[in-house]
C-alpha positions as CSV (number, residue, x, y, z in Angstrom):
1,X,-17.6,1.6,-9.2
2,X,-16.2,5.1,-8.8
3,X,-14.2,6.7,-5.9
4,X,-12.7,10.0,-5.2
5,X,-9.1,10.2,-6.6
6,X,-6.2,10.7,-4.2
7,X,-3.1,12.7,-5.1
8,X,0.5,11.6,-4.4
9,X,0.2,12.7,-0.8
10,X,-3.0,10.8,-0.1
11,X,-5.2,13.9,-0.1
12,X,-8.4,14.1,-2.1
13,X,-7.5,15.2,-5.6
14,X,-9.4,18.5,-6.2
15,X,-9.0,20.7,-9.3
16,X,-9.1,24.3,-7.8
17,X,-9.4,25.8,-11.2
18,X,-12.6,24.0,-12.1
19,X,-14.0,23.2,-8.7
20,X,-14.2,19.5,-9.6
21,X,-13.2,16.5,-7.4
22,X,-11.3,14.0,-9.6
23,X,-12.4,10.4,-9.5
24,X,-11.0,7.0,-10.3
25,X,-12.8,3.8,-11.4
26,X,-12.3,0.2,-12.4
27,X,-8.6,-0.8,-12.3
28,X,-7.4,2.6,-11.2
29,X,-9.7,2.3,-8.2
30,X,-8.2,-1.1,-7.3
31,X,-4.7,0.3,-7.6
32,X,-5.6,3.2,-5.3
33,X,-7.1,0.8,-2.8
34,X,-3.9,-1.2,-2.8
35,X,-2.0,2.0,-2.2
36,X,-4.1,2.8,0.8
37,X,-3.9,-0.7,2.2
38,X,-0.1,-0.9,2.0
39,X,0.5,2.7,2.9
40,X,-1.3,3.0,6.2
41,X,0.8,1.9,9.1
42,X,-0.9,0.0,11.9
43,X,-2.0,2.5,14.6
44,X,-1.4,5.5,12.4
45,X,-5.0,6.5,12.3
46,X,-5.9,7.9,15.7
47,X,-9.6,7.3,15.1
48,X,-9.1,3.6,14.5
49,X,-5.7,2.2,15.6
50,X,-6.6,-1.3,14.4
51,X,-6.5,-0.3,10.7
52,X,-3.2,-0.7,8.7
53,X,-0.3,-2.9,8.0
54,X,2.3,-3.4,10.7
55,X,5.1,-1.9,8.7
56,X,7.5,-2.4,11.6
57,X,6.9,-6.1,11.3
58,X,7.8,-5.9,7.6
59,X,11.0,-4.0,8.5
60,X,12.1,-6.3,11.3
61,X,11.7,-9.3,9.0
62,X,13.4,-7.6,6.1
63,X,16.2,-10.2,6.0
64,X,13.7,-12.9,5.0
65,X,11.7,-12.1,1.8
66,X,9.4,-15.2,2.3
67,X,8.4,-14.0,5.8
68,X,7.7,-10.5,4.4
69,X,5.6,-12.1,1.6
70,X,3.7,-14.2,4.2
71,X,3.0,-11.0,6.3
72,X,1.7,-9.2,3.3
73,X,-0.3,-12.2,2.1
74,X,-2.1,-12.6,5.4
75,X,-2.8,-8.9,5.7
76,X,-4.2,-8.5,2.1
77,X,-6.2,-11.7,2.5
78,X,-7.8,-10.3,5.6
79,X,-8.4,-6.9,4.0
80,X,-9.6,-8.0,0.5
81,X,-11.4,-11.3,1.2
82,X,-12.5,-13.6,-1.6
83,X,-11.3,-11.3,-4.5
84,X,-7.7,-11.6,-3.3
85,X,-5.8,-14.5,-4.8
86,X,-2.2,-13.8,-3.9
87,X,1.0,-11.7,-3.8
88,X,4.4,-12.3,-5.1
89,X,7.2,-10.1,-3.8
90,X,9.4,-9.3,-6.8
91,X,11.9,-7.0,-5.1
92,X,12.5,-6.1,-1.5
93,X,15.3,-4.2,0.2
94,X,16.0,-2.8,3.7
95,X,18.4,0.0,4.6
96,X,18.5,-0.5,8.4
97,X,20.8,2.4,9.0
98,X,18.3,4.9,7.3
99,X,15.3,2.8,8.5
100,X,14.0,2.6,5.0
101,X,12.6,-0.3,3.1
102,X,11.3,-0.6,-0.5
103,X,9.0,-3.3,-1.9
104,X,7.8,-4.3,-5.3
105,X,5.1,-7.0,-5.7
106,X,2.5,-8.4,-8.0
107,X,-0.9,-8.7,-6.4
108,X,-3.5,-10.9,-8.1
109,X,-7.2,-10.2,-7.6
110,X,-10.1,-11.7,-9.5
111,X,-7.7,-13.1,-12.1
112,X,-6.0,-9.7,-12.8
113,X,-2.5,-8.7,-11.7
114,X,-1.5,-5.4,-10.3
115,X,2.0,-4.2,-9.7
116,X,2.4,-2.6,-6.3
117,X,5.4,-0.6,-5.0
118,X,5.9,0.7,-1.5
119,X,8.5,2.7,0.3
120,X,8.4,2.6,4.1
121,X,10.2,5.3,6.1
122,X,10.3,4.1,9.7
123,X,12.8,6.7,10.8
124,X,10.4,9.6,11.7
125,X,6.8,10.0,12.8
126,X,6.5,13.4,11.0
127,X,7.1,12.1,7.5
128,X,4.5,10.2,5.5
129,X,5.0,7.0,3.5
130,X,5.5,7.1,-0.3
131,X,3.4,4.5,-2.0
132,X,2.7,3.6,-5.6
133,X,0.7,0.8,-7.3
134,X,-0.1,0.2,-10.9
135,X,-2.2,-2.2,-12.9
136,X,-0.3,-4.4,-15.3
């Protein structure tokens, strides 16, 4: 399959010089999909406030990596269905003072693993989340 590529800010990646929309496919499309799933905060999209990960729940439970992994596992299972096999959190930290958390995880889908990384900024509504995921 093929999808429109997104830039680092989540906007559609468009080459203004050539007038071409950039695309992604195969593993890059899966990585981009994981980025979107992990990067959208529950209620963030005004047109559908039921879409997204409850990032506050992740932050609140930041002292317990197994609970965070369980939250992510349940969420990704609901979003990805049968292709989803599991997630293993490899690194997680919370800075409660700055209201920031970072996460690295390995997501397994259809027998392939993908490295996902996510930074959540729960300190301000006017700043976006910084997300990154890569295929391993």
